[in-house]
Kinemage of the C-alpha trace (Angstrom):
@kinemage 1
@onewidth
@group {chain A} dominant
@subgroup {mainchain}
@vectorlist {calphas} color= white
{ca unk a 1} P 144.963 95.598 6.977
{ca unk a 2} L 142.629 93.139 8.351
{ca unk a 3} L 139.911 94.141 6.435
{ca unk a 4} L 142.155 93.930 3.192
{ca unk a 5} L 143.156 90.303 4.044
{ca unk a 6} L 139.455 89.393 4.708
{ca unk a 7} L 138.352 90.832 1.559
{ca unk a 8} L 141.237 89.169 -0.323
{ca unk a 9} L 140.168 85.636 0.988
{ca unk a 10} L 136.700 86.195 0.382
{ca unk a 11} L 137.609 86.867 -3.408
{ca unk a 12} L 139.455 83.765 -3.472
{ca unk a 13} L 136.584 81.990 -1.943
{ca unk a 14} L 134.327 83.331 -4.700
{ca unk a 15} L 136.522 81.943 -7.253
{ca unk a 16} L 136.790 78.591 -5.431
{ca unk a 17} L 132.954 78.527 -5.352
{ca unk a 18} L 132.391 79.570 -8.956
{ca unk a 19} L 135.189 76.792 -9.930
{ca unk a 20} L 133.689 74.033 -7.858
{ca unk a 21} L 130.334 74.862 -9.034
{ca unk a 22} L 130.807 73.665 -12.652
{ca unk a 23} L 131.844 70.256 -11.327
{ca unk a 24} L 129.242 70.096 -8.671
{ca unk a 25} L 127.115 66.724 -9.087
{ca unk a 26} L 123.610 68.172 -8.452
{ca unk a 27} L 122.556 64.561 -7.708
{ca unk a 28} L 124.672 64.043 -5.021
{ca unk a 29} L 122.547 65.758 -2.015
{ca unk a 30} L 125.593 65.789 0.648
{ca unk a 31} L 127.639 67.437 -2.041
{ca unk a 32} L 125.179 69.853 -2.941
{ca unk a 33} L 124.451 70.634 0.815
{ca unk a 34} L 128.162 70.827 1.630
{ca unk a 35} L 128.671 73.174 -1.484
{ca unk a 36} L 125.452 75.474 -0.322
{ca unk a 37} L 126.807 75.567 3.489
{ca unk a 38} L 129.959 77.106 1.791
{ca unk a 39} L 128.099 79.624 -0.236
{ca unk a 40} L 125.996 80.488 3.110
{ca unk a 41} L 129.393 81.198 4.852
{ca unk a 42} L 130.761 83.466 1.914
{ca unk a 43} L 127.255 85.427 2.168
{ca unk a 44} L 127.914 85.653 6.057
{ca unk a 45} L 131.237 86.720 5.462
{ca unk a 46} L 130.399 89.132 2.687
{ca unk a 47} L 127.866 90.880 4.851
{ca unk a 48} L 130.113 91.262 7.562
{ca unk a 49} L 132.756 92.592 5.477
{ca unk a 50} L 130.172 95.321 3.654
{ca unk a 51} L 129.144 96.391 7.117
{ca unk a 52} L 133.034 96.673 7.934
{ca unk a 53} L 133.630 98.580 4.883
{ca unk a 54} L 130.714 100.883 5.592
{ca unk a 55} L 131.829 101.808 9.075
{ca unk a 56} L 135.311 102.439 7.476
{ca unk a 57} L 134.109 104.741 5.155
{ca unk a 58} L 132.069 106.574 7.455
{ca unk a 59} L 135.087 106.821 9.901
{ca unk a 60} L 137.040 108.365 6.745
{ca unk a 61} L 134.177 110.800 6.270
{ca unk a 62} L 134.420 112.070 9.608
{ca unk a 63} L 138.286 112.013 9.779
{ca unk a 64} L 137.882 114.179 6.318
{ca unk a 65} L 135.393 116.561 8.198
{ca unk a 66} L 137.718 117.078 10.956
{ca unk a 67} L 140.638 117.749 8.928
{ca unk a 68} L 138.565 120.438 6.950
{ca unk a 69} L 137.287 121.872 9.914
{ca unk a 70} L 140.975 122.280 11.654
{ca unk a 71} L 142.059 123.540 7.894
{ca unk a 72} L 139.373 126.113 7.850
{ca unk a 73} L 139.840 127.350 11.418
{ca unk a 74} L 143.951 127.760 10.564
{ca unk a 75} L 143.188 129.419 7.385
{ca unk a 76} L 140.564 131.842 9.200
{ca unk a 77} L 143.157 132.713 12.242
{ca unk a 78} L 145.790 133.245 9.600
{ca unk a 79} L 143.595 135.542 7.769
{ca unk a 80} L 142.900 137.339 11.285
{ca unk a 81} L 146.519 137.555 11.659
{ca unk a 82} L 147.418 139.382 8.666
{ca unk a 83} L 144.485 141.634 8.915
{ca unk a 84} L 145.202 142.532 12.248
{ca unk a 85} L 149.037 142.994 11.359
{ca unk a 86} L 147.991 145.316 8.264
{ca unk a 87} L 145.903 147.418 10.381
{ca unk a 88} L 148.516 148.162 13.095
{ca unk a 89} L 150.460 151.271 12.780
{ca unk a 90} L 154.351 150.673 12.882
{ca unk a 91} L 155.821 151.399 15.977
{ca unk a 92} L 157.483 154.917 16.401
{ca unk a 93} L 161.045 155.221 16.714
{ca unk a 94} L 162.471 155.420 20.056
{ca unk a 95} L 162.860 158.795 21.334
{ca unk a 96} L 166.434 160.015 23.113
């Protein structure tokens, strides 16, 4: 899914940022600014993915709720059918 691909890219960028941090020349202002821009972009992407994850989880919860409602309704219907069937007397034999 798109979410999984974006999540994998974000994870890779996080690893890259960690790796690049160890070799960052903190005395080079332009290098620090460029690194900080990458960190900011990473954070924005992470926030977007977290919001998407929250939305996906809400959709999953709603779907599971509907499945449970359907299953409960089906089970109730089957129970009512069995109850009805057991309370009916057998049909009398045909008379001649």
